[in-house]
C-alpha beads as a LAMMPS data file, in Angstrom:
LAMMPS data file: protein, C-alpha beads

116 atoms
115 bonds

1 atom types
1 bond types

-500.0 500.0 xlo xhi
-500.0 500.0 ylo yhi
-500.0 500.0 zlo zhi

Masses

1 110.0

Atoms # bond

1 1 1 80.642 -144.227 108.285
2 1 1 79.472 -142.730 105.058
3 1 1 77.843 -145.558 103.079
4 1 1 79.010 -144.235 99.701
5 1 1 82.594 -143.483 100.834
6 1 1 85.167 -145.927 99.435
7 1 1 87.583 -145.387 102.327
8 1 1 84.828 -145.964 104.903
9 1 1 84.069 -149.235 103.112
10 1 1 87.758 -150.224 103.196
11 1 1 88.131 -149.218 106.866
12 1 1 85.076 -151.319 107.739
13 1 1 86.286 -154.234 105.586
14 1 1 83.322 -153.995 103.224
15 1 1 85.730 -153.349 100.313
16 1 1 89.136 -154.891 99.760
17 1 1 92.273 -153.302 101.071
18 1 1 95.414 -154.939 102.423
19 1 1 96.274 -153.146 105.651
20 1 1 99.947 -152.583 106.354
21 1 1 98.977 -151.020 109.685
22 1 1 95.809 -150.823 111.764
23 1 1 94.942 -149.593 115.229
24 1 1 91.735 -148.306 116.841
25 1 1 91.841 -145.014 114.928
26 1 1 93.803 -145.502 111.681
27 1 1 94.585 -147.831 108.802
28 1 1 97.392 -147.750 106.254
29 1 1 97.289 -149.424 102.857
30 1 1 98.976 -149.152 99.460
31 1 1 97.596 -146.753 96.863
32 1 1 96.154 -148.730 93.927
33 1 1 97.575 -146.132 91.493
34 1 1 101.024 -145.506 92.991
35 1 1 102.947 -142.383 92.029
36 1 1 106.204 -143.841 93.386
37 1 1 107.719 -147.173 94.454
38 1 1 106.309 -146.523 97.936
39 1 1 102.870 -144.885 97.940
40 1 1 100.817 -145.446 101.068
41 1 1 97.503 -143.998 102.169
42 1 1 97.139 -143.206 105.860
43 1 1 93.441 -143.035 106.666
44 1 1 91.628 -142.201 109.896
45 1 1 88.742 -144.523 110.651
46 1 1 86.578 -141.538 111.550
47 1 1 84.966 -140.133 108.428
48 1 1 86.129 -136.567 107.916
49 1 1 85.410 -135.284 104.430
50 1 1 88.583 -133.162 103.979
51 1 1 91.018 -130.881 105.773
52 1 1 88.353 -128.182 105.438
53 1 1 86.032 -130.201 107.685
54 1 1 88.406 -130.628 110.626
55 1 1 87.205 -129.571 114.045
56 1 1 89.156 -128.737 117.198
57 1 1 88.476 -132.235 118.575
58 1 1 90.251 -133.725 115.509
59 1 1 93.708 -132.452 116.499
60 1 1 94.740 -135.924 117.710
61 1 1 93.847 -137.367 114.298
62 1 1 96.207 -135.002 112.508
63 1 1 99.076 -135.587 114.924
64 1 1 98.389 -139.333 114.760
65 1 1 98.666 -139.299 110.970
66 1 1 102.102 -137.679 111.170
67 1 1 103.358 -140.046 113.867
68 1 1 102.193 -143.063 111.861
69 1 1 103.770 -141.575 108.719
70 1 1 107.171 -141.405 110.445
71 1 1 106.790 -145.019 111.590
72 1 1 105.677 -146.256 108.162
73 1 1 108.568 -144.401 106.489
74 1 1 110.955 -146.404 108.680
75 1 1 109.114 -149.668 108.030
76 1 1 109.217 -149.155 104.258
77 1 1 112.849 -147.988 104.298
78 1 1 112.321 -144.475 102.928
79 1 1 112.993 -142.582 106.151
80 1 1 116.619 -141.873 105.272
81 1 1 116.402 -141.531 101.490
82 1 1 113.446 -139.163 101.781
83 1 1 109.734 -139.061 101.143
84 1 1 106.791 -136.718 100.678
85 1 1 103.676 -136.307 102.796
86 1 1 100.721 -134.905 100.895
87 1 1 97.125 -133.921 101.598
88 1 1 94.973 -133.183 98.537
89 1 1 92.192 -130.790 99.534
90 1 1 88.998 -130.466 97.486
91 1 1 88.680 -131.159 93.757
92 1 1 90.861 -128.200 92.761
93 1 1 93.615 -129.560 95.002
94 1 1 93.415 -133.046 93.527
95 1 1 91.205 -134.724 96.137
96 1 1 89.346 -137.628 94.529
97 1 1 88.160 -139.617 97.572
98 1 1 86.348 -137.343 100.006
99 1 1 87.573 -138.975 103.199
100 1 1 90.579 -137.327 104.837
101 1 1 93.806 -139.192 104.046
102 1 1 97.528 -138.548 103.945
103 1 1 99.745 -139.811 101.127
104 1 1 103.243 -141.071 102.007
105 1 1 105.240 -141.133 98.770
106 1 1 108.876 -142.120 98.262
107 1 1 111.306 -144.860 97.358
108 1 1 112.744 -143.308 94.233
109 1 1 116.285 -144.411 93.380
110 1 1 119.012 -142.175 94.714
111 1 1 120.636 -139.892 92.201
112 1 1 124.465 -139.771 92.125
113 1 1 125.653 -136.771 94.042
114 1 1 122.896 -136.844 96.660
115 1 1 124.273 -136.470 100.117
116 1 1 122.608 -137.200 103.364

Bonds

1 1 1 2
2 1 2 3
3 1 3 4
4 1 4 5
5 1 5 6
6 1 6 7
7 1 7 8
8 1 8 9
9 1 9 10
10 1 10 11
11 1 11 12
12 1 12 13
13 1 13 14
14 1 14 15
15 1 15 16
16 1 16 17
17 1 17 18
18 1 18 19
19 1 19 20
20 1 20 21
21 1 21 22
22 1 22 23
23 1 23 24
24 1 24 25
25 1 25 26
26 1 26 27
27 1 27 28
28 1 28 29
29 1 29 30
30 1 30 31
31 1 31 32
32 1 32 33
33 1 33 34
34 1 34 35
35 1 35 36
36 1 36 37
37 1 37 38
38 1 38 39
39 1 39 40
40 1 40 41
41 1 41 42
42 1 42 43
43 1 43 44
44 1 44 45
45 1 45 46
46 1 46 47
47 1 47 48
48 1 48 49
49 1 49 50
50 1 50 51
51 1 51 52
52 1 52 53
53 1 53 54
54 1 54 55
55 1 55 56
56 1 56 57
57 1 57 58
58 1 58 59
59 1 59 60
60 1 60 61
61 1 61 62
62 1 62 63
63 1 63 64
64 1 64 65
65 1 65 66
66 1 66 67
67 1 67 68
68 1 68 69
69 1 69 70
70 1 70 71
71 1 71 72
72 1 72 73
73 1 73 74
74 1 74 75
75 1 75 76
76 1 76 77
77 1 77 78
78 1 78 79
79 1 79 80
80 1 80 81
81 1 81 82
82 1 82 83
83 1 83 84
84 1 84 85
85 1 85 86
86 1 86 87
87 1 87 88
88 1 88 89
89 1 89 90
90 1 90 91
91 1 91 92
92 1 92 93
93 1 93 94
94 1 94 95
95 1 95 96
96 1 96 97
97 1 97 98
98 1 98 99
99 1 99 100
100 1 100 101
101 1 101 102
102 1 102 103
103 1 103 104
104 1 104 105
105 1 105 106
106 1 106 107
107 1 107 108
108 1 108 109
109 1 109 110
110 1 110 111
111 1 111 112
112 1 112 113
113 1 113 114
114 1 114 115
115 1 115 116
């Protein structure tokens, strides 16, 4: 845990965050500044600063994030209408919290003419 990392504090329940999902390695909670009707943050409990800091032994974390994203998309009802998965990497890429996390964004109303 990094003592000055907001997501480490949330993961360790030292800062508030309502978990929609939790297991031994990950938590999922709503973004406090949502960019869409559904905007979740999927966060590994292990502190990894960014994608740039991944190591070979972190492969299971990345695959776990994607598996949980698919599950959370179903649970929030955006799996069929569509959603985005987004990593922001470093300040120039929009990363604000320097703890690896994946955004799941979706839930926009369907536009007439969309076909599945």
